[in-house]
VEXBA-965554 format. One line per 8 residues: for each residue x, y, z of N, C-alpha, C. Coordinates in steps of 0.1 Angstrom, whole numbers, plus 2048, in hexadecimal, padded with zeros to 3 digits. Layout:
// residues N
X/Y/Z/X/Y/Z/X/Y/Z; ...;
//
This chain:
// residues 171
EC6/28E/0E1/EC3/284/0EC/ECE/27A/0ED; ED3/278/0F9/EDE/26F/0FC/ED9/263/103; EDE/257/100/EDB/24B/107/EE7/245/10E; EE6/240/11A/EF0/23A/121/EEC/22C/126; EF5/222/126/EF3/215/12C/EFF/213/135; EFD/211/142/F08/20F/14B/F04/207/157; F0D/201/15E/F0B/1FB/16B/F0B/206/176; F02/205/180/F01/20F/18A/EFD/208/197;
F00/210/1A2/EFC/20C/1B0/EF2/216/1B4; EE6/211/1B8/EDB/21A/1BC/EDF/220/1CA; EDF/22D/1CB/EE2/234/1D8/ED5/238/1DF; ECB/23C/1D8/EBF/241/1DE/EB3/241/1D4; EA7/240/1DA/E9B/241/1D2/E91/24A/1D9; E8C/254/1D3/E83/25E/1D9/E77/260/1D1; E6B/262/1D7/E5F/265/1D0/E61/273/1C9; E5B/274/1BD/E5B/281/1B6/E4E/282/1AF;
E46/28C/1B2/E39/28E/1AC/E2F/283/1B0; E25/281/1A8/E1B/278/1AB/E1E/269/1A8; E25/267/19D/E28/259/199/E37/256/197; E3F/260/197/E4D/25F/194/E56/25D/1A0; E62/259/19D/E6D/257/1A8/E79/25E/1A2; E82/262/1AC/E8F/267/1A8/E99/25D/1AE; EA1/257/1A5/EAB/24D/1A9/EB9/253/1A9; EC0/251/1B4/ECE/255/1B5/ED7/249/1B3;
EE1/24A/1AA/EEA/23E/1A7/EF8/243/1A7; F01/239/1A9/F0F/23C/1A5/F12/232/199; F13/238/18D/F15/230/181/F23/22F/17E; F27/224/178/F35/221/175/F3B/22B/16B; F33/22F/161/F39/238/157/F34/247/159; F2A/249/162/F25/257/163/F28/25D/171; F2C/255/17B/F2D/25A/188/F20/25B/18F; F1F/264/199/F12/265/1A1/F08/26D/198;
EFC/267/197/EF2/26E/18E/EE5/26D/195; EDB/275/190/ECD/273/194/EC5/273/188; EBC/269/187/EB3/268/17B/EA5/266/17F; E9C/26B/177/E8E/26A/179/E89/25C/174; E81/256/17D/E7B/249/17A/E6C/24B/177; E68/24C/16B/E5A/24F/168/E51/243/16C; E47/246/173/E3E/23C/178/E43/232/182; E4E/236/189/E55/22E/192/E4D/22B/19F;
E43/233/1A2/E3A/231/1AE/E2E/228/1AB; E2C/225/19F/E20/21D/19B/E22/20F/1A0; E17/209/1A4/E18/1FB/1AA/E1E/1F1/19F; E1C/1F3/193/E20/1EA/188/E2D/1EF/181; E34/1F7/187/E40/1FD/181/E4A/1F1/17F; E50/1F1/173/E5A/1E7/16F/E68/1EA/174; E6A/1F7/178/E77/1FB/17C/E7A/1FB/18B; E6F/1FE/193/E71/1FF/1A1/E77/1F3/1A8;
E73/1E7/1A5/E78/1DB/1AC/E88/1DA/1AA; E8D/1DF/19F/E9B/1DE/19C/EA3/1E9/1A3; E9D/1F4/1A7/EA4/200/1AC/EA2/202/1BA; EA8/1F9/1C2/EA8/1FA/1D1/EB6/1FF/1D5; EB7/208/1DF/EC4/20C/1E4/ECD/201/1E8; ED9/202/1E3/EE3/1F7/1E5/EE3/1ED/1DA; EDA/1EE/1D0/EDA/1E4/1C5/EE3/1E8/1BA; EE9/1DE/1B4/EF2/1DF/1A9/EE9/1DC/19C;
EE8/1E6/193/EDF/1E5/188/EE6/1EA/17B; EE1/1E5/170/EE4/1EA/163/ED9/1F3/15F; EDC/200/15C/ED2/209/159/ED4/20F/14B; EC8/213/145/EC8/21A/139/EC2/228/13B; EC9/232/138/EC4/240/13A/EC3/248/12D; EBA/251/12D/EB9/25A/121/EBA/268/127; EC2/270/120/EC4/27E/125/EBF/288/11A; EB4/28F/11D/EB0/29A/114/EB1/2A7/11C;
EA8/2AA/125/EA9/2B5/12E/EAE/2B1/13B; EAC/2A4/13E/EB0/29E/14B/EB2/28F/148; EB9/289/152/EBB/27A/150/EAE/273/154; EAA/26A/14C/E9E/262/14E/EA2/253/14D; E9E/24B/158/EA0/23D/158/E96/236/14F; E9B/22F/145/E92/228/13C/E91/219/13F; E9C/213/143/E9D/205/146/EA7/202/151; EA4/1F8/159/EAD/1F4/164/EAB/1E5/166;
EB7/1DF/168/EB7/1D0/16A/EC1/1CE/176; EBC/1C8/180/EC5/1C5/18C/ECE/1BA/188; EDB/1BC/18C/EE6/1B2/18A/EE6/1A8/196; EE4/19B/194/EE5/192/19F/EF3/192/1A5; EF5/18E/1B1/EEB/189/1BA/EE4/195/1C1; ED7/193/1C3/ECF/19E/1C9/ECD/19A/1D8; ED2/1A2/1E1/ED1/1A0/1EF/ED0/1AE/1F6; ECC/1AE/202/ECB/1BA/20A/EDA/1C0/20D;
EDC/1CD/20B/EE9/1D2/20E/EEC/1D1/21D; EF9/1CF/220/EFE/1CE/22E/EFE/1DC/234; EFF/1DD/241/F00/1EA/247/F0D/1F2/242; F18/1EA/240/F24/1F1/23A/F21/1F6/22C; F1A/1EF/224/F16/1F4/217/F0D/200/218; F04/200/221/EFB/20C/222/F03/218/226; F0D/217/22F/F16/222/233/F1D/227/227; F23/21E/21F/F2A/222/213/F21/229/209;
F15/225/208/F0B/22B/1FF/F08/239/204; F06/23B/211/F04/248/217/F0F/251/214; F1B/24D/216/F27/255/213/F28/25A/205; F26/250/1FC/F27/254/1ED/F1C/25E/1E9; F10/25B/1EF/F05/264/1EB/F07/272/1F0; F0E/273/1FC/F10/281/202/F1D/288/1FD; F27/280/1F9/F34/286/1F7/F39/286/1E8; F34/27D/1E0/F39/27C/1D2/F33/287/1CA;
F3B/28D/1C2/F35/298/1B9/F2D/292/1AE; F22/299/1AA/F1A/294/19F/F21/294/192; F1F/28A/18A/F24/28A/17C/F33/288/17A; F3A/283/185/F48/281/184/F4B/272/186; F4E/26B/17B/F51/25D/17C/F5E/25A/183; F5F/250/18B/F6B/24D/193/F6C/23E/194; F75/238/18C/F77/229/18C/F7A/223/19A; F83/22A/1A1/F86/225/1AF/F7A/225/1B8;
F73/230/1B8/F67/231/1C0/F5D/226/1BC; F5B/224/1AF/F52/21A/1AA/F55/20C/1AF; F62/208/1AE/F67/1FB/1B2/F66/1FA/1C1; F69/204/1C9/F68/203/1D8/F5A/202/1DC; F51/20A/1D6/F43/209/1DA/F3D/1FC/1D6; F40/1F7/1CA/F3B/1EA/1C6/F40/1DE/1CF; F4D/1DF/1D3/F52/1D5/1DC/F4B/1D6/1EA; F48/1E2/1EE/F41/1E4/1FB/F33/1DD/1FC;
F2D/1DC/1F0/F20/1D5/1F0/F21/1C6/1F3; F2C/1C0/1F0/F2E/1B2/1F2/F35/1AE/1FF; F3B/1B8/206/F43/1B4/211/F3C/1B8/21E; F3F/1B0/228/F39/1B3/235/F41/1BD/23D; F4E/1BE/23A/F56/1C8/241/F55/1D6/23C; F58/1DF/245/F57/1ED/240/F64/1F2/239; F62/1F9/22F/F6E/1FF/228/F6C/20E/226; F66/214/231/F63/222/230/F70/22A/22F;
F7B/226/235/F87/22E/234/F8C/22F/226; F8B/224/21E/F8E/225/210/F85/22F/208; F78/22E/20B/F6F/238/205/F72/246/208; F75/249/215/F78/256/219/F85/25B/212; F8F/252/210/F9B/256/209/F98/25A/1FB; F90/252/1F4/F8D/254/1E6/F85/261/1E5; F7C/264/1EE/F74/270/1EE/F7B/27C/1F3; F88/27B/1F7/F90/287/1FA/F91/28A/209;
F8D/281/212/F8E/282/220/F98/279/226; FA1/27E/22F/FAB/276/235/FA7/273/244; FA3/267/247/F9E/264/254/FAA/264/25E; FB6/260/25A/FC1/25F/263/FC6/26D/267; FC4/277/25F/FC9/284/262/FBE/28D/268; FB2/288/269/FA7/290/26E/FA7/291/27D; FA1/29C/282/F9F/29E/290/F90/2A2/292; F8C/2A0/29F/F7E/2A3/2A2/F7B/2B2/2A0;
F70/2B4/29A/F6C/2C2/297/F68/2CA/2A3; F63/2C3/2AD/F5E/2C9/2BA/F6A/2CC/2C4; F72/2C1/2C6/F7C/2C3/2D1/F8B/2C2/2CC; F8D/2BE/2BF/F9A/2BD/2BA/FA2/2B0/2BD; F9B/2A7/2C4/FA2/29A/2C7/FA4/291/2BB; FAD/288/2BC/FAF/27E/2B2/FB0/270/2BA; FAD/265/2B4/FA8/263/2A7/F99/266/2A6; F94/267/29A/F86/269/298/F7F/25C/295;
F72/25B/298/F6B/24E/296/F5E/250/28F; F59/25C/28D/F4C/25F/287/F4E/26A/27D; F45/269/273/F45/274/268/F37/278/267; F34/285/269/F27/28B/267/F25/28E/258; F1B/286/252/F19/287/244/F13/295/240; F09/29A/247/F04/2A7/242/F0E/2B3/244; F17/2B2/24E/F20/2BD/251/F2E/2BB/24B; F31/2AF/246/F3E/2AB/241/F49/2AD/24B;
F47/2A9/258/F50/2AB/263/F53/29E/26A; F5F/29C/26F/F63/291/277/F61/294/286; F5E/289/28E/F5D/28B/29C/F63/27F/2A4; F67/281/2B0/F6B/276/2B9/F5F/26F/2BF; F61/264/2C6/F56/25D/2CC/F4E/265/2D5; F55/26D/2DE/F4E/275/2E8/F45/280/2E2; F4A/287/2D9/F43/292/2D2/F38/28D/2C9; F3B/282/2C2/F32/27C/2B8/F26/276/2BE;
F27/273/2CB/F1B/26D/2D2/F0F/276/2D2; F11/283/2D0/F06/28C/2D0/EFF/28D/2C3; F05/288/2B8/F00/289/2AB/EF5/27F/2A8; EEB/282/2A0/EE0/278/29D/EE6/26C/295; EE2/260/299/EE8/254/293/EE6/253/284; EDC/258/27F/ED9/257/270/EE2/260/268; EE9/269/26E/EF1/273/267/F00/270/268; F04/265/26E/F13/262/270/F17/255/269;
F23/255/266/F29/249/260/F36/246/269; F37/23A/26E/F43/236/276/F4F/234/26D; F5A/23A/271/F66/239/269/F6D/22C/26B;
//
């Protein structure tokens, strides 16, 4: 049995089973991970209030057959994530490989939680995508302004207008 204590940024929280939750994080030392939060859906859960998407937390995990979240403490200041931070979280959740720590990605994502401006171009570059060299997947035009997260494709304004709003990130 292995135990880890690390800082992490919460990427997602999903229900799992009757009382548990599955939490997705980008941890400083572990990279993108998913861990089981036992009893996370119970009204008196001590972990759930600390594990909101966009939150910076210190977590304690135990790994036996799977990662299990044992303890979580939100790092102040606690505030709602900006739209730019939510876009960054969406990109990391979709594009970062599981279990691969990346110091540059950690610092860029952490910085995006505190800034109002978007720094998606830096995130794309770290994740292996070059926005400046990309062309529209549908028509081949440049420059691109949208990225389809489920399909991992770039689009221009005209072609991207047909895509569902919740599936795109503006470059």
